[in-house]
Backbone as ProteinMPNN parsed JSONL, in Angstrom:
{"seq_chain_A": "MELAAYADYAVRLVNTEAPGRGTDDLRTTADIAMLLDAVGRAPSRVTESDVPRLRSVRARLRAVFADAAAGRHEDAVATLNGLLAEYPVHPRVTGHDGKPWHIHLADDQSGAAESFAAVAGMGLAVRMTSLGVDRLGVCEAPPCRNVFVDASANRSRRYCSDRCSTRANVAQFRARRKARAAD", "coords_chain_A": {"N_chain_A": [[0.745, -0.955, -0.012], [0.562, 2.265, -0.794], [2.084, 4.612, 0.947], [0.825, 7.054, 1.58], [-1.625, 6.563, 1.279], [-2.519, 5.277, 3.58], [-3.37, 7.992, 5.221], [-6.167, 7.916, 4.886], [-7.462, 6.239, 7.188], [-7.099, 8.052, 9.127], [-8.639, 10.07, 8.2], [-11.011, 8.602, 8.34], [-11.257, 7.513, 10.987], [-11.614, 10.072, 12.414], [-14.087, 11.183, 11.1], [-15.807, 9.143, 12.373], [-17.111, 10.504, 14.125], [-19.501, 12.985, 14.328], [-20.066, 16.045, 15.102], [-21.918, 18.059, 14.943], [-23.93, 16.89, 14.337], [-24.468, 15.368, 16.378], [-23.855, 12.767, 16.511], [-22.208, 9.413, 16.86], [-19.918, 7.254, 15.898], [-18.262, 5.313, 17.043], [-18.48, 3.74, 19.667], [-18.366, 0.932, 20.231], [-16.822, -2.283, 20.626], [-17.798, -3.545, 18.266], [-18.162, -1.682, 16.613], [-15.436, -0.619, 16.151], [-14.602, -2.894, 14.872], [-15.962, -2.864, 12.343], [-14.951, 0.08, 11.429], [-12.316, -1.151, 11.071], [-12.638, -2.959, 9.365], [-13.58, -1.551, 7.278], [-11.366, -0.139, 6.271], [-9.904, -2.443, 5.347], [-8.807, -3.839, 6.932], [-8.263, -6.488, 8.996], [-10.188, -7.553, 11.483], [-8.723, -7.861, 14.62], [-8.136, -9.103, 17.846], [-9.733, -6.968, 19.124], [-10.553, -5.34, 21.528], [-12.672, -4.149, 24.73], [-10.934, -2.055, 25.639], [-9.984, -0.826, 23.999], [-11.692, 0.68, 22.831], [-12.163, 3.555, 24.314], [-9.516, 4.202, 23.779], [-9.168, 4.938, 21.051], [-11.112, 6.631, 20.441], [-9.849, 8.829, 21.878], [-7.626, 9.421, 20.584], [-8.975, 9.937, 18.314], [-10.002, 12.542, 18.857], [-7.977, 13.807, 19.327], [-7.072, 13.859, 16.599], [-8.647, 15.055, 15.293], [-8.284, 17.622, 16.149], [-5.992, 17.867, 14.668], [-6.654, 18.294, 12.219], [-8.549, 20.671, 12.698], [-6.943, 22.644, 13.429], [-5.346, 22.875, 11.39], [-6.974, 23.659, 9.374], [-7.721, 26.055, 10.445], [-5.196, 27.469, 10.021], [-3.435, 27.443, 11.92], [-0.908, 25.889, 11.967], [1.706, 25.335, 13.142], [0.501, 24.55, 15.425], [-1.084, 22.229, 14.428], [0.885, 20.355, 13.557], [2.802, 19.928, 16.177], [0.611, 18.648, 17.76], [-0.151, 16.199, 16.155], [2.58, 15.366, 16.024], [3.064, 14.588, 18.662], [1.172, 12.379, 18.917], [2.435, 10.704, 16.809], [4.773, 9.905, 18.223], [3.778, 8.98, 20.649], [2.36, 6.728, 19.48], [4.04, 4.964, 17.775], [5.248, 3.751, 14.302], [5.612, 0.557, 13.099], [7.131, -0.758, 10.842], [6.491, -3.083, 8.392], [7.89, -5.625, 5.726], [5.694, -7.067, 3.476], [3.552, -9.509, 1.737], [0.916, -10.291, 0.182], [-2.15, -11.882, -1.029], [-1.538, -12.175, -3.549], [-0.433, -9.926, -4.011], [2.44, -7.665, -4.95], [5.741, -7.479, -3.249], [5.303, -5.439, -0.346], [5.077, -2.471, 1.858], [3.918, -2.444, 5.263], [2.574, -0.441, 7.61], [1.881, -0.948, 10.519], [1.393, -3.732, 12.58], [-0.674, -6.05, 14.144], [0.194, -6.574, 16.568], [0.373, -5.184, 19.237], [-2.049, -4.521, 19.682], [-5.15, -3.171, 18.726], [-6.291, -0.897, 18.498], [-3.665, 0.844, 19.126], [-2.539, 0.077, 16.896], [-4.073, 0.918, 14.802], [-3.658, 3.628, 15.528], [-1.152, 4.234, 15.226], [-1.071, 4.009, 12.094], [-2.667, 5.49, 11.248], [-1.6, 8.21, 12.116], [0.938, 8.15, 10.779], [0.405, 7.735, 8.279], [-1.287, 10.198, 7.825], [0.574, 11.997, 8.326], [2.895, 11.894, 6.219], [0.894, 12.56, 4.223], [0.786, 15.319, 4.847], [3.193, 16.488, 5.068], [3.878, 15.884, 2.369], [1.967, 16.898, 0.65], [1.169, 19.544, 2.009], [0.272, 21.314, 4.888], [-2.037, 23.016, 4.95], [-3.375, 21.891, 3.385], [-5.111, 19.731, 4.839], [-8.305, 19.607, 5.793], [-11.722, 20.674, 7.409], [-15.146, 20.135, 6.702], [-16.937, 22.864, 5.203], [-20.038, 22.928, 5.02], [-22.62, 23.233, 6.797], [-24.359, 21.433, 8.678], [-22.42, 19.677, 8.658], [-19.301, 18.41, 9.851], [-17.269, 16.835, 9.01], [-13.775, 15.817, 8.034], [-11.242, 16.272, 5.584], [-8.68, 15.034, 3.353], [-7.141, 17.447, 1.002], [-6.485, 17.014, -1.956], [-6.71, 18.013, -4.564], [-5.76, 19.453, -7.366], [-5.638, 22.142, -7.383], [-5.985, 23.367, -4.997], [-8.408, 23.717, -3.87], [-10.304, 22.536, -2.5], [-13.23, 22.195, -0.351], [-15.223, 21.01, 0.744], [-16.299, 17.919, 2.693], [-17.603, 16.064, 0.709], [-19.041, 15.509, -2.299], [-21.786, 15.512, -2.07], [-22.24, 17.142, 0.572], [-21.053, 19.455, -0.915], [-22.987, 20.149, -3.065], [-25.369, 20.4, -1.688], [-24.479, 22.751, 0.263], [-24.013, 24.438, -1.809], [-26.908, 24.732, -3.001], [-28.311, 25.74, -0.95], [-26.856, 28.239, -0.675], [-27.81, 29.278, -3.077], [-30.352, 29.19, -2.905], [-30.834, 31.109, -0.708], [-29.689, 33.672, -2.012], [-31.342, 34.036, -3.923], [-33.778, 34.326, -2.4], [-32.946, 36.592, -1.063], [-33.069, 38.5, -3.093], [-35.731, 38.585, -3.987], [-36.904, 39.551, -1.992], [-36.054, 42.317, -2.055]], "CA_chain_A": [[-0.102, 0.224, 0.239], [1.284, 3.6, -0.959], [1.938, 5.117, 2.255], [-0.015, 8.226, 1.959], [-3.087, 6.002, 1.315], [-2.897, 5.604, 5.25], [-3.909, 8.9, 5.923], [-7.584, 7.728, 4.901], [-7.364, 5.919, 8.352], [-7.238, 9.139, 10.049], [-9.823, 10.592, 8.098], [-12.132, 7.714, 8.542], [-11.711, 7.635, 12.292], [-11.992, 11.355, 12.971], [-15.382, 10.991, 10.868], [-17.128, 8.373, 12.771], [-18.031, 11.168, 14.816], [-20.406, 14.07, 13.432], [-20.39, 16.675, 16.391], [-22.771, 18.784, 14.765], [-25.311, 16.018, 14.534], [-24.427, 14.685, 17.93], [-23.632, 11.344, 16.575], [-20.921, 8.939, 17.4], [-20.299, 5.688, 15.476], [-17.586, 4.839, 17.621], [-19.088, 3.132, 20.768], [-18.442, -0.614, 20.726], [-15.864, -3.134, 19.8], [-18.289, -3.742, 16.837], [-17.924, -0.047, 15.826], [-14.169, -0.664, 15.574], [-14.307, -3.889, 13.832], [-16.452, -1.978, 11.328], [-13.969, 0.622, 10.916], [-11.131, -1.976, 10.334], [-13.28, -3.769, 7.991], [-13.76, -0.535, 5.931], [-9.893, 0.117, 5.61], [-9.178, -3.628, 4.452], [-7.839, -4.473, 7.763], [-9.184, -7.796, 9.45], [-10.3, -6.971, 12.562], [-8.425, -9.127, 15.481], [-7.958, -8.799, 19.027], [-10.358, -5.68, 19.682], [-10.853, -5.123, 23.234], [-13.145, -3.014, 25.316], [-10.142, -0.668, 25.969], [-9.472, -0.153, 22.654], [-12.9, 2.076, 22.66], [-11.639, 4.848, 24.635], [-7.993, 4.8, 23.431], [-9.239, 5.367, 19.753], [-11.849, 8.091, 20.882], [-8.827, 9.903, 22.531], [-6.953, 9.301, 19.465], [-10.015, 10.471, 17.271], [-9.923, 13.912, 19.48], [-6.511, 14.545, 19.131], [-6.792, 13.693, 14.959], [-9.714, 16.102, 14.836], [-7.708, 18.833, 16.415], [-4.747, 18.38, 13.764], [-7.219, 18.689, 11.316], [-9.188, 21.759, 12.96], [-5.719, 23.922, 13.339], [-4.649, 23.034, 10.159], [-7.865, 24.181, 8.456], [-7.657, 27.475, 11.084], [-4.022, 28.221, 9.725], [-2.602, 27.304, 13.08], [-0.056, 24.931, 11.374], [2.473, 24.858, 13.964], [-0.3, 23.725, 16.474], [-1.441, 20.936, 14.203], [2.235, 19.791, 13.663], [2.842, 19.74, 17.484], [-0.369, 17.529, 17.974], [0.454, 15.092, 15.128], [4.16, 14.691, 16.49], [2.737, 13.952, 19.97], [0.539, 11.115, 18.195], [3.293, 9.924, 16.149], [5.604, 9.917, 19.426], [2.927, 7.732, 21.191], [2.219, 5.237, 18.512], [5.039, 4.729, 16.59], [5.251, 2.822, 13.066], [6.538, -0.846, 13.207], [7.024, -1.109, 9.387], [6.889, -4.69, 7.673], [7.625, -5.876, 4.07], [4.941, -8.207, 3.357], [3.17, -10.235, 0.246], [-0.274, -11.104, 0.467], [-3.094, -11.8, -1.823], [-1.046, -11.84, -5.004], [0.229, -8.553, -4.352], [4.064, -7.61, -4.783], [6.207, -7.105, -1.555], [5.037, -3.926, 0.027], [5.138, -2.065, 3.381], [2.645, -2.503, 5.911], [3.139, 0.445, 8.865], [1.93, -1.644, 11.367], [0.751, -5.057, 12.608], [-1.67, -5.785, 15.31], [0.949, -7.265, 18.001], [0.265, -4.388, 20.257], [-3.537, -4.22, 20.002], [-6.312, -2.653, 17.63], [-5.892, 0.819, 18.668], [-2.216, 1.077, 18.881], [-2.166, -0.387, 15.508], [-4.864, 1.868, 13.902], [-3.398, 5.222, 15.574], [-0.015, 4.531, 14.406], [-1.224, 3.755, 10.751], [-3.362, 6.82, 10.686], [-0.639, 9.181, 12.208], [1.789, 8.055, 9.952], [-0.38, 8.048, 6.717], [-1.773, 11.677, 7.819], [1.793, 12.961, 8.54], [3.005, 11.618, 4.938], [0.081, 13.121, 3.486], [0.509, 16.55, 5.431], [4.684, 16.846, 4.303], [4.005, 15.746, 0.503], [0.731, 18.288, 0.139], [1.339, 20.675, 2.913], [-0.617, 21.516, 6.171], [-3.074, 23.725, 4.53], [-4.211, 21.017, 2.648], [-6.214, 19.165, 5.914], [-9.61, 20.699, 5.858], [-12.772, 20.43, 7.766], [-16.068, 20.504, 5.882], [-17.363, 24.063, 5.451], [-21.187, 23.003, 5.125], [-23.332, 23.131, 8.188], [-23.724, 20.848, 10.333], [-21.413, 18.548, 8.842], [-17.883, 18.668, 10.339], [-16.334, 15.888, 8.522], [-12.602, 16.468, 7.765], [-10.83, 15.395, 4.803], [-7.349, 15.72, 2.898], [-7.535, 18.069, -0.134], [-5.46, 16.315, -2.939], [-7.266, 18.583, -5.864], [-4.757, 20.222, -8.213], [-5.807, 23.754, -7.565], [-6.224, 23.647, -3.4], [-9.7, 24.417, -3.822], [-11.228, 21.738, -1.838], [-14.015, 23.128, 0.775], [-16.421, 20.294, 1.413], [-15.95, 16.847, 2.562], [-17.733, 15.104, -0.404], [-19.947, 16.151, -3.047], [-23.147, 15.766, -1.379], [-22.038, 18.528, 0.969], [-20.916, 20.485, -1.66], [-24.141, 20.405, -3.45], [-26.105, 20.93, -0.388], [-24.056, 24.133, 0.307], [-24.119, 25.259, -2.841], [-28.292, 25.058, -3.219], [-28.439, 26.534, 0.164], [-26.356, 29.704, -1.111], [-28.464, 29.915, -4.002], [-31.647, 29.772, -2.38], [-30.427, 32.588, -0.015], [-29.556, 34.658, -3.15], [-32.738, 34.168, -4.534], [-34.769, 34.766, -1.533], [-32.768, 38.108, -0.937], [-33.555, 39.175, -4.443], [-37.283, 38.514, -3.766], [-37.132, 40.481, -0.793], [-35.426, 43.656, -2.238]], "C_chain_A": [[0.965, 1.017, 0.04], [0.963, 4.115, 0.738], [0.876, 6.149, 2.477], [-1.661, 7.891, 2.152], [-3.518, 5.71, 3.037], [-3.425, 6.579, 6.005], [-5.608, 8.695, 5.891], [-8.058, 7.048, 6.278], [-7.803, 7.182, 9.136], [-8.597, 10.008, 9.754], [-11.15, 9.867, 8.581], [-12.41, 7.653, 10.039], [-12.152, 8.861, 12.548], [-14.025, 11.232, 12.393], [-16.282, 9.703, 11.27], [-17.708, 9.45, 13.669], [-18.453, 12.434, 14.353], [-20.761, 15.237, 14.749], [-21.666, 17.652, 16.115], [-24.24, 18.063, 14.637], [-25.329, 15.673, 15.557], [-24.513, 13.079, 17.517], [-22.404, 10.834, 16.662], [-20.975, 7.342, 16.856], [-19.008, 5.18, 15.983], [-17.428, 4.595, 19.114], [-18.731, 1.911, 21.507], [-17.508, -1.141, 19.964], [-16.578, -3.519, 18.393], [-18.213, -2.622, 15.932], [-16.343, -0.4, 15.536], [-13.948, -1.522, 14.503], [-14.775, -3.281, 12.121], [-15.49, -1.037, 10.649], [-12.766, -0.135, 10.315], [-11.544, -2.312, 9.014], [-13.205, -2.592, 6.633], [-12.543, 0.116, 5.473], [-9.04, -0.977, 5.145], [-8.335, -3.948, 5.544], [-8.766, -5.668, 8.685], [-9.008, -7.431, 10.941], [-9.871, -8.239, 13.518], [-8.007, -8.544, 16.885], [-8.575, -7.416, 19.466], [-11.047, -6.088, 20.848], [-11.687, -4.115, 23.405], [-12.149, -1.607, 25.501], [-9.794, -0.104, 24.649], [-10.589, 1.302, 22.361], [-12.516, 3.466, 23.1], [-10.359, 5.353, 24.197], [-8.535, 5.191, 21.766], [-10.108, 6.668, 19.863], [-11.066, 9.143, 21.146], [-8.17, 10.078, 21.313], [-7.978, 10.328, 18.401], [-10.113, 12.277, 17.503], [-8.881, 14.298, 19.018], [-6.351, 15.003, 17.309], [-7.493, 14.861, 14.732], [-8.908, 17.274, 15.288], [-6.477, 19.29, 15.35], [-5.563, 18.929, 12.902], [-7.85, 20.311, 11.401], [-8.005, 22.928, 13.133], [-5.198, 24.051, 12.162], [-5.584, 23.941, 9.229], [-8.044, 25.662, 9.023], [-6.307, 27.89, 10.807], [-3.233, 28.068, 10.993], [-1.563, 25.841, 12.783], [0.733, 24.384, 12.559], [1.647, 23.955, 15.282], [-0.873, 22.248, 16.041], [-0.183, 19.895, 13.906], [2.384, 19.299, 15.104], [1.891, 18.35, 17.864], [-0.044, 15.954, 17.18], [1.847, 14.612, 15.757], [3.771, 13.929, 17.798], [2.255, 12.527, 19.623], [1.656, 10.232, 17.703], [4.573, 9.476, 17.25], [5.081, 8.524, 20.402], [2.654, 6.662, 20.654], [2.927, 5.437, 17.24], [4.821, 3.618, 15.474], [6.02, 1.661, 13.674], [6.531, -1.36, 11.944], [7.508, -2.719, 9.132], [7.035, -5.009, 6.51], [6.401, -7.281, 4.329], [4.292, -8.5, 1.905], [2.075, -10.67, 0.488], [-1.186, -11.099, -0.279], [-2.667, -11.678, -3.218], [-0.329, -10.668, -5.268], [1.763, -8.668, -4.168], [4.314, -7.418, -3.599], [5.977, -5.614, -1.634], [5.474, -3.909, 1.586], [3.997, -2.015, 3.945], [3.296, -1.638, 6.962], [3.182, -0.343, 9.96], [1.289, -3.301, 11.339], [-0.189, -5.104, 13.961], [-1.051, -6.466, 16.778], [0.655, -6.518, 19.06], [-1.009, -4.064, 20.579], [-4.32, -3.12, 18.9], [-6.102, -1.356, 17.393], [-4.784, 1.359, 18.941], [-1.932, 0.853, 17.712], [-2.541, 0.77, 14.697], [-4.357, 3.225, 14.149], [-2.259, 5.02, 14.981], [0.159, 4.674, 13.047], [-1.693, 5.119, 10.402], [-2.327, 8.146, 10.915], [0.386, 9.17, 11.304], [1.569, 8.632, 8.538], [-0.644, 9.773, 6.819], [-0.192, 12.607, 8.16], [2.646, 12.787, 7.032], [2.479, 12.829, 3.821], [0.178, 15.009, 3.836], [2.171, 17.071, 4.82], [4.822, 16.576, 2.88], [3.072, 16.844, 0.014], [0.991, 19.494, 0.934], [0.024, 20.742, 4.197], [-1.834, 22.0, 5.697], [-3.704, 22.703, 3.596], [-5.301, 19.697, 3.697], [-7.556, 20.134, 6.143], [-10.819, 19.807, 6.514], [-14.147, 21.118, 6.717], [-16.772, 21.757, 6.127], [-18.861, 23.755, 5.401], [-21.719, 22.548, 5.973], [-24.198, 21.905, 8.033], [-22.816, 20.192, 10.057], [-19.864, 19.226, 9.19], [-16.678, 17.754, 9.88], [-15.104, 16.565, 8.146], [-12.273, 15.506, 6.292], [-9.057, 16.157, 4.323], [-7.55, 16.186, 1.359], [-6.174, 17.677, -0.954], [-5.789, 17.121, -4.374], [-5.998, 19.314, -6.176], [-4.588, 21.624, -7.819], [-6.063, 24.422, -5.949], [-7.446, 24.114, -3.187], [-10.955, 23.686, -3.007], [-11.999, 22.313, -0.584], [-14.871, 22.32, 1.62], [-15.69, 18.821, 1.357], [-16.627, 15.776, 1.225], [-18.865, 16.033, -1.217], [-21.121, 16.302, -2.648], [-23.037, 16.705, -0.845], [-21.891, 19.681, 0.319], [-22.296, 20.967, -2.156], [-25.272, 21.053, -2.673], [-25.775, 22.511, 0.101], [-24.254, 24.916, -0.507], [-26.029, 25.794, -3.303], [-28.414, 25.815, -2.112], [-28.083, 27.99, -0.311], [-27.173, 30.158, -2.046], [-29.775, 29.965, -3.94], [-31.607, 31.161, -1.307], [-30.215, 33.783, -0.944], [-30.757, 35.215, -3.505], [-33.904, 34.834, -3.498], [-34.326, 36.428, -1.078], [-32.938, 39.1, -2.073], [-35.022, 39.652, -3.974], [-37.364, 39.294, -2.783], [-36.654, 41.98, -0.946], [-36.568, 44.188, -3.196]], "O_chain_A": [[2.092, 0.769, 0.467], [-0.042, 4.001, 1.44], [0.127, 6.106, 3.453], [-2.554, 8.482, 2.759], [-4.62, 5.916, 3.546], [-3.882, 6.398, 7.134], [-6.299, 9.238, 6.753], [-9.224, 7.342, 6.541], [-8.88, 7.203, 9.731], [-9.377, 10.486, 10.578], [-12.122, 10.427, 9.088], [-13.572, 7.719, 10.439], [-13.296, 8.847, 13.002], [-14.975, 11.213, 13.175], [-17.26, 9.32, 10.628], [-18.885, 9.278, 13.986], [-17.517, 13.079, 13.882], [-21.859, 15.12, 15.293], [-22.372, 17.982, 17.068], [-25.351, 18.569, 14.8], [-26.484, 15.57, 15.968], [-25.182, 12.28, 18.172], [-21.444, 11.599, 16.569], [-21.76, 6.466, 17.218], [-18.52, 4.417, 15.149], [-16.503, 5.077, 19.767], [-18.717, 1.705, 22.72], [-17.25, -0.72, 18.837], [-15.849, -3.789, 17.438], [-18.207, -2.676, 14.702], [-16.132, -0.421, 14.324], [-13.347, -1.234, 13.468], [-14.108, -3.29, 11.087], [-15.181, -1.224, 9.472], [-12.276, 0.185, 9.232], [-11.032, -2.07, 7.921], [-12.889, -2.758, 5.456], [-12.542, 0.83, 4.47], [-7.904, -0.842, 4.691], [-7.188, -4.323, 5.3], [-9.961, -5.487, 8.922], [-7.956, -7.097, 11.486], [-10.38, -9.353, 13.396], [-7.516, -7.416, 16.898], [-7.868, -6.723, 20.198], [-11.893, -6.964, 21.032], [-11.711, -3.193, 22.59], [-12.533, -0.438, 25.5], [-9.361, 1.026, 24.428], [-10.378, 2.424, 21.901], [-12.551, 4.421, 22.324], [-10.042, 6.543, 24.182], [-7.837, 6.136, 21.401], [-9.706, 7.704, 19.333], [-11.374, 10.28, 20.787], [-8.213, 11.261, 20.975], [-7.564, 11.349, 17.852], [-10.255, 13.098, 16.597], [-8.877, 15.232, 18.216], [-5.796, 15.991, 16.83], [-6.999, 15.708, 13.987], [-8.967, 18.126, 14.401], [-6.056, 20.428, 15.146], [-5.352, 20.119, 12.669], [-7.724, 21.093, 10.458], [-8.311, 24.103, 12.932], [-4.645, 25.083, 11.783], [-5.124, 24.795, 8.471], [-8.469, 26.511, 8.24], [-6.068, 28.911, 11.452], [-2.203, 28.742, 11.005], [-1.643, 24.856, 13.517], [0.556, 23.24, 12.978], [2.091, 22.987, 15.9], [-1.096, 21.325, 16.825], [-0.355, 18.684, 14.043], [2.052, 18.122, 15.253], [2.361, 17.257, 18.182], [0.231, 14.877, 17.71], [2.056, 13.411, 15.924], [4.128, 12.765, 17.975], [2.904, 11.56, 20.021], [1.792, 9.098, 18.164], [5.311, 8.574, 16.854], [5.683, 7.505, 20.738], [2.685, 5.607, 21.287], [2.597, 5.87, 16.136], [4.208, 2.6, 15.797], [6.875, 1.765, 14.554], [5.947, -2.433, 11.794], [8.502, -3.328, 9.528], [6.048, -4.616, 5.887], [6.394, -8.165, 5.186], [4.534, -7.724, 0.981], [2.129, -11.691, 1.173], [-1.386, -9.905, -0.498], [-3.395, -11.107, -4.03], [0.242, -10.357, -6.313], [2.305, -9.508, -3.449], [3.42, -7.193, -2.783], [6.274, -4.812, -2.52], [5.965, -4.786, 2.297], [3.019, -1.597, 3.324], [4.446, -1.919, 7.297], [4.27, -0.563, 10.49], [0.848, -3.899, 10.357], [-0.312, -4.121, 14.691], [-1.694, -6.767, 17.783], [0.639, -7.189, 20.092], [-1.247, -3.409, 21.594], [-3.626, -2.252, 18.37], [-5.801, -0.802, 16.336], [-4.848, 2.585, 19.033], [-0.944, 1.458, 17.298], [-1.763, 1.478, 14.059], [-4.487, 4.057, 13.251], [-2.174, 5.703, 13.961], [1.146, 5.247, 12.584], [-1.242, 5.788, 9.472], [-2.233, 9.01, 10.043], [0.803, 10.282, 10.979], [2.147, 9.503, 7.888], [-0.214, 10.521, 5.94], [-0.131, 13.837, 8.173], [3.124, 13.875, 6.71], [3.066, 13.582, 3.044], [-0.344, 15.827, 3.078], [2.208, 18.08, 4.117], [5.785, 16.994, 2.238], [3.377, 17.597, -0.911], [1.004, 20.547, 0.297], [-1.03, 20.109, 4.13], [-2.817, 21.351, 6.055], [-4.772, 23.045, 3.089], [-6.093, 18.93, 3.151], [-7.575, 21.259, 6.644], [-10.965, 18.603, 6.304], [-14.154, 22.216, 6.159], [-17.271, 21.863, 7.247], [-19.304, 24.728, 6.011], [-21.489, 21.359, 6.191], [-24.651, 21.639, 6.919], [-22.098, 19.88, 11.007], [-19.45, 20.325, 8.821], [-15.499, 17.849, 10.223], [-15.161, 17.773, 7.916], [-12.806, 14.444, 5.968], [-8.481, 17.181, 4.692], [-8.058, 15.41, 0.55], [-5.036, 18.0, -0.613], [-5.069, 16.817, -5.325], [-5.265, 19.735, -5.281], [-3.51, 22.21, -7.918], [-6.273, 25.611, -5.71], [-7.606, 24.949, -2.297], [-12.121, 24.062, -2.891], [-11.307, 22.929, 0.227], [-15.238, 22.594, 2.763], [-14.87, 18.457, 0.514], [-16.01, 14.759, 0.907], [-19.404, 17.05, -0.78], [-21.617, 17.401, -2.895], [-23.626, 17.624, -1.415], [-22.372, 20.752, 0.688], [-22.754, 22.036, -1.753], [-25.928, 22.038, -3.011], [-26.665, 23.341, 0.282], [-24.638, 26.056, -0.243], [-26.344, 26.886, -3.775], [-28.74, 26.947, -2.468], [-28.959, 28.855, -0.33], [-27.405, 31.367, -2.047], [-30.43, 30.641, -4.733], [-32.447, 32.061, -1.323], [-30.607, 34.883, -0.556], [-31.157, 36.378, -3.458], [-34.729, 35.687, -3.825], [-35.153, 37.301, -0.816], [-32.938, 40.324, -1.937], [-35.362, 40.797, -3.674], [-38.408, 39.932, -2.917], [-36.853, 42.784, -0.034], [-36.508, 45.329, -3.655]]}, "name": "protein", "num_of_chains": 1, "seq": "MELAAYADYAVRLVNTEAPGRGTDDLRTTADIAMLLDAVGRAPSRVTESDVPRLRSVRARLRAVFADAAAGRHEDAVATLNGLLAEYPVHPRVTGHDGKPWHIHLADDQSGAAESFAAVAGMGLAVRMTSLGVDRLGVCEAPPCRNVFVDASANRSRRYCSDRCSTRANVAQFRARRKARAAD"}
């Protein structure tokens, strides 16, 4: 797997919580298993103690995205460096499923939460250093607060998805039309 692709782990973990909607999809070991499955990792040895650990990592990763989006780049980097120190990667060369030899950043030797945190942190660090801190974003469509990594050519991404982009554009169009009608 390309190392930058591991940044998706961070995005998926942070987006398990929707603060604007008051939802949290990371409450049980089954939720962690679904998260692991979504990124193509076989859930192994998920314990109840992994839930609060991953929720803590999620809050710190959200802070990285929020600080980056607000232009507080030094704070974003400091928080990410703290995660990297706490959850170091343990790279392994592996070949499986007919794929050529490649690097996996962590295995599940130390537990599901630690492994996921190490991979998410390292993937985000690779993206941050290759694209720039300003490429980490928080969706601007209320009430969505999902995060994303902007890999667009022109650095113009403002929304986490086409759905949020469309919803925000329609709301802006309706607001302009209403303002014109009121004049």
